C-alpha angles and dihedrals in degrees: 000000000000130000122195121201103217098209096052106019090224108149125224098207101165142353095252131023118280093260096044139070133199090234092056109080097172116059131167095344095314145061114294111251090217091056094042097048089049096048099046100054090042091056092045093049091047091053096045101037108033100031091032091055091055088047091052091051090053092050093046094048103037103019129096122224113235121222113244092242091060095051107095119224113252128188089195091059090050090050092049091050093047094049091048092051091046091053090048090053090046092061092045093048093045092052092048091046093052092044092053092053098264115173092021094278111151097187125055114205116224094235089063090058091045091047093052096045097045092044091052091049091049093051092046089057090045091054090047091052091048092053091044092054088048095054102035133047133198109230095209095042107102096177119113125223129015128341124268091250093059094042092052091046092052092045093053092044091049092051092047093050092049092050090050089049091052091055094048115137091001124126088218131057109252097335143354133236108242101174123016093188092072096043116139128190111283094218113047118238124218096275091052092047089059089061091063122071093277093163091072106098136177099279096185100069095108132103116306113251122235110274133225133316134195099035133103111257093217093056123075116239089221093060109121092014094155094050092049092051092048090052091047100046096076089061091053095057112075102227117207094012112100093182094056091044089054090050091053092052092045091051090051090051091049088049090056091047089053091054092051091049090052088059096050099044095073091042093057089043088056091047091054091053092047093047091049090049096046094043098241122186121284093243093054092046093049091050093050093046092049092050091048092050091047092051091045090051091052092044099043131219093283100056096267097331097108107008129126095263093044092052092048090049092049090051093050092046095058094085093045091050091050091049092051094048093046095050094048094044094048096043101045133008107337101252138063130150119255116280091214086100088081088068091052096052100042096059091055093052091045091051091053094050094045092047093050091050092047094050092048091050100042100037118008141286094277093064090053089047091053092051092046095048092046093049092046094050091045095052093042090065096061101089116107134188122276101203096084095070092045092055091045091054090046092055093047093048091052091051094047093044092051093048094047090052096042092134092057090048091054093045089064100032088242099146094114091046092054092046090052091048091051091047091051090051090050091051091052089049092051091051089054090043091054091051091050094047091046091049090050092050090048089047092053092048090049091049089050091051093048092048091049094046093048093046092047095048095045093043091053090051090051095040096110099062120048095209093050090048091053091045094053094044092050092048094049096049091043088055096045094051097070090035089064085068093049094092089054091048089048092056093047093048091047091052091045090050091051089051088049091050088059089045093052090047088056089050090052094046110104123216113252094203114045133169112249119244112282092006113177132216121272110260108213115212117146101348094242109171119198131183107198117191092319121189120187141159134171093206125033111258096021109087118199097181122028121184092332121173090172127324143172122205147147123309108291094027094103112280095125089038089058090056092049091050091049089053086047098235083143136020119238120247093219139011122014144260118229134194113194088344094307120122104234091214088065097054132071115275092225093057092044094053092044089067096046129073124188137195103199126213092240109041117208118196131193120247092258139093124295093253094058092044090055092042088056087082089071103024094150091069130060103234124205121227089253089069089079123072091256135341110255139155087242088079090059092061113123111235096203130222108341088346096296092153092062129071121242092259093049092051091052091050089055091048092050091048090049092053093045089052090054089057097206125185092228120044125196116196112190102191087314094173099037094109096047129097119246098262094045090046091056092049092048092046090052090052091046090051090058094043094047095050112122089009131104106251129188113192123192113193140152099248096128099133094045092052092048090050091056091058094215135130094306091054091051092050091047094052092050091050092050092048091051091050092048090050091050091048092051091050091051091049093051091048091052091049092052091048092051091049090054092050095046111107119237117266122252093251097057116112096031 
């Protein structure tokens, strides 16, 4: 069959070239162009047309069309559309150029026409899918980015274009056979596979660990990476310790030695194979084998993971790691994961860079490109979902919250409600867990595919020389072994970065209450406390204290706030507070609080025994057992979390005893006896009377009715305050009435 194009007179004699056949995939040491250019457009058209059609039906049936004003402008979308159209025009232009006799080719194979037509159809559907995803949205689809169909289409097209680029200006497709006498099997058989580090397995096939908590899902953990590293580096260098600094430098040198050894191990392995193949002398072979074994001993069986140098470096790094952890824990928030992870990530990256440079130098640029692309695709698949850890924390918090408030649960017969809440949280966690496990399984399969593809492509390129084939296989597997851990390292680094984000936020947080420059100590004289025209509010616009010189009021009117201000937990917005004529904002907070003791309304105890909770009032001194009223086993009783094992009255007794032990000059009692029975309250008040003698004491208590009944100063102040509030309320009511009269529409009879 022969087809003649009338405009150009270029004949289409057959589907493939004269020396090729569609059924013959391997031709002249490479893949047959006829087979390749038939397979690629078929796969692309299948992805875009068949799967794309199903995708279009889903979008048409379940999608919602977005109004143009709600579609954000995107330069990336414009770039994607432009590249797709350029590729479409490329196939059209290439077909026209070949049909018009471009390149001096008199015969046009049929597969070229098929390749151009099918490729154009595939890209037309791809552009249509791209525009459809731009204009319509699936309400229930929570995934971000493009659909799987488009991503697969682009991935296959990208690979095909790169393979075509590699074979550019070459008489062969992909590579050429230079010497058939040294040809080795392209695909290794079982005996050859045993020569390569077969014992290195995928070590990350276990259960996915809970992911991160405390970070916004929409924000990347790696945002601000450089700033985080700059803030972290000072903690990694042991300042003032010459020995530890020397250990750091020595560890870095050993790290560099490991990377160099990783380069030479495959080279000597290759030399052994070549010498055995060529029949070299026994002396030469022994020397090469001894050097290889020595390098392997220094490297270790796991590519530096358990070798002699690695173990020495790990041993030397222990002290540096302890220093880093200790400094960070003491200086900031008490906990940060080990920074040794830096020395697990850097070697892997160094191995990749060194290997790429070596392959480019020893072979050619395409070998380096294969290694780089394989490593990039491999590392790009190591990002997992974060939602699993968030849901896990949510379930745990619900369980702990319910158990801590078990009395409230029983008050309202809410046991079943709490059980259902916990079950719902577990179900949400398991949904996230399934996604994580599925992602991990997909990741491992993708890694497997990438490893196999990279090994296949490179092995075929090295298939003509046995030593080069062994060299490439050893390098690839040596690189993939530490990369199997990269997903684990990624999770650990992400969690460490989230911890560091919290740490850096604490660094950036400014103190609200600061000592003024050159602040002096509080000089206690008589304990005279004055509130002079004090203004204070927790939230802007909602004043708690307004022009207060000293006041007593109902709950919520500022009694507890007054005590907090006196302790200087906050600074006042107006006026000042004086003790013996000294403005407390001008003295050091430590000296101020050393003179004041407080029994709060809500006592919080540490999860320790009663003795240590009482002794907390004078923690700077080591107290003997005789300090307490009498030594008894009762003081060894554990109070539980936040004192849950004690009643409210018992907790207040401990708080009072703790304050008495501190022996302050000024005592603040915030409803200190509110949780006590009548008899115990009288006994405690009698003790407090003796303790508070010759001390300034401020007592806050709910005795409102009793004070009003006495008709004294408090009653007079209360009546004036109520009259002022009534007057303000009446004024507000009149103002609202006048406003409503102005807004009222005129009646229908007006104007007649």
